[in-house]
N, CA, C and O atoms as CSV, one atom per row, in Angstrom:
chain,resi,resn,atom,element,x,y,z
A,1,GLN,N,N,0.840,-1.023,0.214
A,1,GLN,CA,C,-0.091,0.158,0.021
A,1,GLN,C,C,1.309,1.151,-0.134
A,1,GLN,O,O,1.492,1.666,-1.237
A,2,PHE,N,N,2.065,1.357,0.712
A,2,PHE,CA,C,2.663,2.571,0.624
A,2,PHE,C,C,3.689,2.857,-0.795
A,2,PHE,O,O,4.042,4.012,-1.032
A,3,ILE,N,N,4.021,1.980,-1.486
A,3,ILE,CA,C,4.617,1.445,-3.302
A,3,ILE,C,C,2.942,2.640,-3.742
A,3,ILE,O,O,2.969,3.860,-3.901
A,4,ASP,N,N,1.821,1.808,-3.818
A,4,ASP,CA,C,1.221,2.537,-4.130
A,4,ASP,C,C,0.276,4.098,-4.270
A,4,ASP,O,O,-0.247,4.642,-5.242
A,5,GLU,N,N,0.360,4.467,-2.841
A,5,GLU,CA,C,0.112,5.439,-2.195
A,5,GLU,C,C,1.573,6.330,-2.214
A,5,GLU,O,O,1.470,7.555,-2.280
A,6,THR,N,N,2.557,5.884,-2.172
A,6,THR,CA,C,3.820,6.808,-2.994
A,6,THR,C,C,4.092,7.276,-4.779
A,6,THR,O,O,4.441,8.316,-5.337
A,7,TYR,N,N,3.786,6.146,-5.160
A,7,TYR,CA,C,3.332,6.626,-6.807
A,7,TYR,C,C,2.249,7.175,-7.266
A,7,TYR,O,O,2.251,7.495,-8.455
A,8,GLU,N,N,0.798,7.478,-6.278
A,8,GLU,CA,C,0.005,8.474,-6.969
A,8,GLU,C,C,0.277,9.463,-6.302
A,8,GLU,O,O,-0.521,10.323,-6.673
A,9,VAL,N,N,1.380,10.165,-4.992
A,9,VAL,CA,C,2.235,10.957,-4.367
A,9,VAL,C,C,2.992,11.686,-5.964
A,9,VAL,O,O,3.022,12.802,-6.482
A,10,ALA,N,N,3.421,10.578,-6.233
A,10,ALA,CA,C,4.362,11.847,-6.652
A,10,ALA,C,C,4.318,11.707,-8.670
A,10,ALA,O,O,5.222,12.055,-9.430
A,11,ARG,N,N,2.821,11.028,-9.091
A,11,ARG,CA,C,2.005,10.990,-10.352
A,11,ARG,C,C,1.548,12.764,-10.197
A,11,ARG,O,O,1.901,13.413,-11.182
A,12,SER,N,N,1.187,13.172,-9.649
A,12,SER,CA,C,-0.217,14.177,-8.788
A,12,SER,C,C,0.806,15.156,-8.636
A,12,SER,O,O,0.324,16.165,-9.151
A,13,ASN,N,N,2.360,15.523,-8.068
A,13,ASN,CA,C,3.468,15.849,-8.283
A,13,ASN,C,C,4.205,15.949,-9.014
A,13,ASN,O,O,5.261,16.356,-8.529
A,14,GLY,N,N,4.248,15.712,-10.462
A,14,GLY,CA,C,4.694,15.904,-11.477
A,14,GLY,C,C,5.201,14.638,-12.307
A,14,GLY,O,O,5.265,14.616,-13.536
A,15,ALA,N,N,5.581,13.499,-11.388
A,15,ALA,CA,C,5.958,12.755,-12.585
A,15,ALA,C,C,5.814,11.920,-13.197
A,15,ALA,O,O,5.554,10.785,-12.798
A,16,ILE,N,N,5.993,12.395,-14.715
A,16,ILE,CA,C,5.163,10.946,-15.486
A,16,ILE,C,C,5.250,9.546,-15.768
A,16,ILE,O,O,4.552,9.111,-16.684
A,17,GLY,N,N,5.942,8.824,-15.173
A,17,GLY,CA,C,5.902,7.833,-14.909
A,17,GLY,C,C,6.813,7.045,-13.348
A,17,GLY,O,O,7.347,7.684,-12.441
A,18,GLY,N,N,6.731,5.583,-13.477
A,18,GLY,CA,C,7.627,5.214,-12.826
A,18,GLY,C,C,7.586,3.897,-12.204
A,18,GLY,O,O,6.490,3.383,-11.982
A,19,LYS,N,N,8.718,3.272,-11.888
A,19,LYS,CA,C,9.342,1.760,-11.575
A,19,LYS,C,C,9.961,1.198,-10.696
A,19,LYS,O,O,11.189,1.229,-10.772
A,20,ILE,N,N,9.318,0.496,-9.572
A,20,ILE,CA,C,10.091,-0.217,-9.232
A,20,ILE,C,C,11.597,-0.991,-10.012
A,20,ILE,O,O,11.647,-1.792,-10.946
A,21,VAL,N,N,12.703,-0.378,-9.203
A,21,VAL,CA,C,13.578,-1.387,-9.587
A,21,VAL,C,C,14.631,-1.696,-8.606
A,21,VAL,O,O,14.895,-0.575,-8.172
A,22,GLY,N,N,15.374,-2.506,-8.007
A,22,GLY,CA,C,15.682,-3.479,-6.695
A,22,GLY,C,C,15.712,-4.877,-6.057
A,22,GLY,O,O,14.521,-5.181,-6.117
A,23,ALA,N,N,16.168,-5.624,-5.642
A,23,ALA,CA,C,15.812,-6.676,-5.010
A,23,ALA,C,C,16.020,-7.125,-3.481
A,23,ALA,O,O,16.914,-6.614,-2.806
A,24,GLY,N,N,15.375,-7.853,-3.096
A,24,GLY,CA,C,15.783,-8.542,-1.496
A,24,GLY,C,C,15.145,-7.586,-0.498
A,24,GLY,O,O,14.100,-7.842,0.101
A,25,GLY,N,N,15.630,-6.814,-0.406
A,25,GLY,CA,C,15.342,-5.919,1.652
A,25,GLY,C,C,15.714,-4.591,1.076
A,25,GLY,O,O,16.180,-3.766,1.862
A,26,GLY,N,N,15.556,-4.213,-0.374
A,26,GLY,CA,C,15.378,-2.579,-0.329
A,26,GLY,C,C,15.469,-2.520,-1.955
A,26,GLY,O,O,15.521,-3.671,-2.387
A,27,GLY,N,N,15.503,-1.609,-2.927
A,27,GLY,CA,C,14.826,-0.608,-3.500
A,27,GLY,C,C,15.400,0.187,-4.097
A,27,GLY,O,O,16.503,0.633,-3.782
A,28,PHE,N,N,14.477,0.630,-5.459
A,28,PHE,CA,C,13.997,1.728,-5.881
A,28,PHE,C,C,12.880,2.065,-6.284
A,28,PHE,O,O,11.974,1.320,-6.657
A,29,LEU,N,N,12.891,3.638,-6.206
A,29,LEU,CA,C,11.481,3.624,-6.808
A,29,LEU,C,C,11.928,4.861,-7.967
A,29,LEU,O,O,12.165,6.021,-7.631
A,30,LEU,N,N,11.985,4.375,-9.325
A,30,LEU,CA,C,12.523,5.020,-10.467
A,30,LEU,C,C,11.993,6.383,-11.093
A,30,LEU,O,O,11.794,6.255,-12.301
A,31,LEU,N,N,11.726,7.585,-10.629
A,31,LEU,CA,C,10.593,7.986,-11.662
A,31,LEU,C,C,10.821,9.240,-12.604
A,31,LEU,O,O,11.342,10.239,-12.109
A,32,TYR,N,N,10.449,9.231,-13.963
A,32,TYR,CA,C,10.781,9.588,-14.992
A,32,TYR,C,C,9.789,11.129,-14.883
A,32,TYR,O,O,8.657,11.147,-14.399
A,33,CYS,N,N,10.642,12.587,-15.552
A,33,CYS,CA,C,9.693,14.181,-14.621
A,33,CYS,C,C,10.372,14.707,-15.555
A,33,CYS,O,O,11.511,14.500,-15.973
A,34,PRO,N,N,9.543,15.422,-15.848
A,34,PRO,CA,C,10.083,16.583,-16.101
A,34,PRO,C,C,11.130,17.636,-15.902
A,34,PRO,O,O,11.114,17.961,-14.714
A,35,ARG,N,N,12.095,18.349,-16.620
A,35,ARG,CA,C,13.399,18.612,-15.706
A,35,ARG,C,C,13.644,19.723,-14.788
A,35,ARG,O,O,14.626,20.298,-14.317
A,36,ASN,N,N,12.163,19.814,-14.708
A,36,ASN,CA,C,11.499,20.946,-13.225
A,36,ASN,C,C,10.687,20.084,-12.370
A,36,ASN,O,O,9.489,19.799,-12.357
A,37,HIS,N,N,11.599,19.786,-11.727
A,37,HIS,CA,C,10.878,18.808,-10.621
A,37,HIS,C,C,11.770,18.899,-8.928
A,37,HIS,O,O,12.333,18.024,-8.271
A,38,ASP,N,N,11.573,20.231,-8.704
A,38,ASP,CA,C,11.465,20.614,-7.808
A,38,ASP,C,C,9.852,20.308,-6.742
A,38,ASP,O,O,9.781,20.432,-5.520
A,39,ARG,N,N,8.776,19.914,-7.648
A,39,ARG,CA,C,7.645,19.692,-6.731
A,39,ARG,C,C,7.822,18.362,-6.251
A,39,ARG,O,O,7.847,18.114,-5.045
A,40,LEU,N,N,7.937,17.546,-7.084
A,40,LEU,CA,C,7.825,16.259,-6.628
A,40,LEU,C,C,9.293,15.902,-5.974
A,40,LEU,O,O,9.438,14.945,-5.213
A,41,VAL,N,N,10.061,16.533,-6.249
A,41,VAL,CA,C,11.004,15.782,-5.346
A,41,VAL,C,C,10.900,16.151,-3.616
A,41,VAL,O,O,11.249,15.498,-2.633
A,42,ALA,N,N,10.222,17.567,-3.767
A,42,ALA,CA,C,9.820,18.069,-1.974
A,42,ALA,C,C,8.560,16.910,-1.570
A,42,ALA,O,O,8.397,16.591,-0.392
A,43,ALA,N,N,7.835,16.418,-2.503
A,43,ALA,CA,C,6.728,15.833,-2.233
A,43,ALA,C,C,6.773,13.911,-1.678
A,43,ALA,O,O,6.030,13.038,-1.230
A,44,MET,N,N,8.483,14.181,-2.198
A,44,MET,CA,C,8.918,12.708,-1.440
A,44,MET,C,C,9.700,12.804,-0.624
A,44,MET,O,O,9.805,11.803,0.085
A,45,GLU,N,N,10.322,13.605,-0.403
A,45,GLU,CA,C,11.127,14.429,1.143
A,45,GLU,C,C,10.102,13.784,2.067
A,45,GLU,O,O,10.065,12.827,2.842
A,46,LYS,N,N,9.045,15.030,1.503
A,46,LYS,CA,C,7.787,15.242,2.886
A,46,LYS,C,C,7.684,13.510,3.384
A,46,LYS,O,O,7.860,13.380,4.596
A,47,LEU,N,N,7.389,11.995,2.509
A,47,LEU,CA,C,6.914,11.012,2.730
A,47,LEU,C,C,8.360,10.158,2.910
A,47,LEU,O,O,8.239,8.945,2.738
A,48,GLY,N,N,10.076,10.778,3.325
A,48,GLY,CA,C,11.052,10.426,3.835
A,48,GLY,C,C,11.828,9.647,2.954
A,48,GLY,O,O,12.696,8.889,3.387
A,49,LEU,N,N,11.484,9.823,1.249
A,49,LEU,CA,C,11.525,9.569,0.742
A,49,LEU,C,C,12.979,10.571,0.229
A,49,LEU,O,O,12.705,11.651,-0.295
A,50,PRO,N,N,14.044,10.310,0.341
A,50,PRO,CA,C,15.391,11.500,-0.183
A,50,PRO,C,C,15.911,10.762,-1.882
A,50,PRO,O,O,15.941,9.656,-2.421
A,51,ARG,N,N,16.151,11.768,-2.110
A,51,ARG,CA,C,16.284,12.357,-3.620
A,51,ARG,C,C,17.711,11.288,-3.510
A,51,ARG,O,O,18.449,11.308,-2.525
A,52,PHE,N,N,17.934,10.371,-4.707
A,52,PHE,CA,C,19.002,10.210,-5.015
A,52,PHE,C,C,20.181,10.019,-6.509
A,52,PHE,O,O,19.837,9.445,-7.542
A,53,GLU,N,N,21.373,10.555,-6.320
A,53,GLU,CA,C,22.108,11.255,-6.976
A,53,GLU,C,C,22.631,9.783,-8.736
A,53,GLU,O,O,23.373,8.831,-8.497
A,54,PHE,N,N,22.139,9.972,-9.959
A,54,PHE,CA,C,22.658,8.723,-10.467
A,54,PHE,C,C,22.331,9.405,-11.792
A,54,PHE,O,O,21.592,10.341,-12.095
A,55,SER,N,N,23.493,8.253,-12.763
A,55,SER,CA,C,23.393,8.586,-13.781
A,55,SER,C,C,23.674,7.762,-14.668
A,55,SER,O,O,24.449,6.937,-14.185
A,56,PHE,N,N,23.379,7.479,-16.061
A,56,PHE,CA,C,23.424,6.002,-16.802
A,56,PHE,C,C,24.845,6.151,-17.012
A,56,PHE,O,O,25.550,7.127,-16.756
A,57,GLU,N,N,25.324,4.463,-17.780
A,57,GLU,CA,C,26.823,4.724,-17.777
A,57,GLU,C,C,26.868,4.172,-19.725
A,57,GLU,O,O,26.366,3.049,-19.684
A,58,PRO,N,N,27.189,4.445,-21.072
A,58,PRO,CA,C,27.253,3.622,-22.365
A,58,PRO,C,C,28.063,2.720,-22.105
A,58,PRO,O,O,28.257,1.975,-23.066
A,59,LEU,N,N,28.875,2.363,-20.787
A,59,LEU,CA,C,29.219,1.166,-20.961
A,59,LEU,C,C,28.828,0.230,-20.227
A,59,LEU,O,O,29.526,-0.741,-19.935
A,60,GLY,N,N,27.114,0.511,-19.670
A,60,GLY,CA,C,26.905,-1.174,-18.330
A,60,GLY,C,C,26.889,-0.309,-17.219
A,60,GLY,O,O,26.997,0.914,-17.312
A,61,VAL,N,N,26.720,-1.095,-15.905
A,61,VAL,CA,C,26.779,-0.699,-14.618
A,61,VAL,C,C,28.884,-0.566,-14.453
A,61,VAL,O,O,29.861,-1.162,-14.907
A,62,VAL,N,N,28.682,0.261,-13.791
A,62,VAL,CA,C,29.979,1.042,-13.292
A,62,VAL,C,C,29.695,1.751,-11.554
A,62,VAL,O,O,29.048,2.712,-11.140
A,63,THR,N,N,30.554,0.697,-10.898
A,63,THR,CA,C,30.647,0.251,-9.906
A,63,THR,C,C,31.897,1.415,-9.208
A,63,THR,O,O,32.906,1.922,-9.698
A,64,PHE,N,N,31.272,1.509,-7.903
A,64,PHE,CA,C,32.940,2.342,-7.252
A,64,PHE,C,C,33.016,2.189,-5.719
A,64,PHE,O,O,31.944,2.361,-5.140
A,65,LEU,N,N,34.217,1.861,-4.866
A,65,LEU,CA,C,34.135,1.205,-3.633
A,65,LEU,C,C,35.071,2.090,-2.904
A,65,LEU,O,O,36.301,2.074,-2.932
A,66,LEU,N,N,34.210,2.923,-2.197
A,66,LEU,CA,C,35.694,4.087,-1.584
A,66,LEU,C,C,35.382,3.691,-0.022
A,66,LEU,O,O,34.290,3.762,0.541
A,67,ASP,N,N,36.521,3.295,0.477
A,67,ASP,CA,C,36.748,2.973,2.223
A,67,ASP,C,C,35.856,4.187,2.793
A,67,ASP,O,O,35.952,5.413,2.756
A,68,GLY,N,N,34.558,2.879,3.569
A,68,GLY,CA,C,33.678,3.501,4.600
A,68,GLY,C,C,32.324,4.297,3.689
A,68,GLY,O,O,31.295,4.822,4.117
A,69,ALA,N,N,32.898,4.100,2.112
A,69,ALA,CA,C,31.731,5.159,1.652
A,69,ALA,C,C,29.936,4.557,2.000
A,69,ALA,O,O,28.915,5.163,2.325
A,70,LEU,N,N,30.270,2.947,1.706
A,70,LEU,CA,C,29.347,2.208,1.927
A,70,LEU,C,C,28.319,2.632,2.919
A,70,LEU,O,O,27.320,3.290,2.631
A,71,LYS,N,N,28.583,2.277,3.913
A,71,LYS,CA,C,27.841,2.856,5.349
A,71,LYS,C,C,27.085,3.766,5.646
A,71,LYS,O,O,25.992,3.887,6.200
A,72,SER,N,N,28.662,5.091,4.694
A,72,SER,CA,C,27.892,6.004,5.065
A,72,SER,C,C,26.630,6.734,4.210
A,72,SER,O,O,25.713,7.456,4.600
A,73,ALA,N,N,27.103,6.063,2.443
A,73,ALA,CA,C,25.265,6.430,1.568
A,73,ALA,C,C,24.323,5.798,2.465
A,73,ALA,O,O,23.400,6.557,2.761
A,74,SER,N,N,24.267,4.773,2.937
A,74,SER,CA,C,23.850,4.042,3.884
A,74,SER,C,C,22.816,4.656,4.607
A,74,SER,O,O,21.596,4.785,4.508
A,75,ARG,N,N,23.845,5.040,5.475
A,75,ARG,CA,C,23.339,6.090,6.716
A,75,ARG,C,C,22.518,7.274,5.592
A,75,ARG,O,O,21.298,7.154,5.702
A,76,LYS,N,N,22.962,8.458,4.473
A,76,LYS,CA,C,21.788,9.059,3.667
A,76,LYS,C,C,21.031,8.949,2.965
A,76,LYS,O,O,20.271,9.863,2.646
A,77,ILE,N,N,21.000,7.787,2.499
A,77,ILE,CA,C,19.904,6.697,2.374
A,77,ILE,C,C,18.385,6.472,2.931
A,77,ILE,O,O,17.294,6.489,2.360
A,78,GLY,N,N,18.925,6.169,4.806
A,78,GLY,CA,C,18.194,6.080,5.118
A,78,GLY,C,C,17.883,4.585,5.290
A,78,GLY,O,O,16.764,4.364,5.752
A,79,GLY,N,N,18.556,3.638,5.046
A,79,GLY,CA,C,17.260,2.315,4.912
A,79,GLY,C,C,17.537,2.447,3.681
A,79,GLY,O,O,18.344,3.110,3.029
A,80,SER,N,N,16.211,1.225,3.332
A,80,SER,CA,C,15.720,1.109,2.071
A,80,SER,C,C,14.890,1.714,1.392
A,80,SER,O,O,14.469,1.310,0.309
A,81,ARG,N,N,14.604,2.605,1.868
A,81,ARG,CA,C,13.846,3.519,1.043
A,81,ARG,C,C,13.996,4.807,0.562
A,81,ARG,O,O,14.138,5.703,1.395
A,82,SER,N,N,13.994,5.078,-0.618
A,82,SER,CA,C,15.034,5.640,-1.413
A,82,SER,C,C,14.703,6.457,-2.686
A,82,SER,O,O,13.486,6.286,-2.755
A,83,LEU,N,N,14.991,7.121,-3.577
A,83,LEU,CA,C,14.326,7.747,-3.986
A,83,LEU,C,C,15.364,7.915,-6.194
A,83,LEU,O,O,16.441,8.493,-6.342
A,84,GLY,N,N,14.822,7.456,-7.009
A,84,GLY,CA,C,15.304,8.018,-7.993
A,84,GLY,C,C,14.549,8.817,-9.141
A,84,GLY,O,O,13.343,8.662,-9.332
A,85,ILE,N,N,15.500,9.862,-10.053
A,85,ILE,CA,C,14.749,10.694,-10.589
A,85,ILE,C,C,15.185,10.510,-12.266
A,85,ILE,O,O,16.268,10.269,-12.799
A,86,LEU,N,N,14.238,10.669,-12.644
A,86,LEU,CA,C,15.610,10.639,-13.863
A,86,LEU,C,C,14.682,11.624,-14.831
A,86,LEU,O,O,13.498,11.403,-15.086
A,87,ALA,N,N,15.489,12.810,-15.340
A,87,ALA,CA,C,14.821,14.121,-15.446
A,87,ALA,C,C,14.922,14.190,-17.050
A,87,ALA,O,O,16.002,14.133,-17.638
A,88,GLY,N,N,13.331,14.357,-17.874
A,88,GLY,CA,C,13.215,13.833,-19.612
A,88,GLY,C,C,13.639,15.550,-19.599
A,88,GLY,O,O,13.655,16.609,-18.972
A,89,GLN,N,N,13.945,14.841,-20.818
A,89,GLN,CA,C,14.103,16.469,-21.918
A,89,GLN,C,C,13.162,16.850,-22.085
A,89,GLN,O,O,13.021,17.874,-22.754
């Protein structure tokens, strides 16, 4: 129910569409939206879903592990709830 309600809030605040990605004990709500998505980010953060920056790589998955970064990133993201935003053109 949380996912359905969150998706409805996202759509009513500017998201064009979205998809749940990830596996197991966590994952992401990936949203497609216009470039000006401040209202969407604010609505998601109000639900406890922080924005998670990412980009696409032409060579596929690229992973970086910095000493201590994994624990730090996990705290910043806030457990298994996080938000990825893909801004449209």
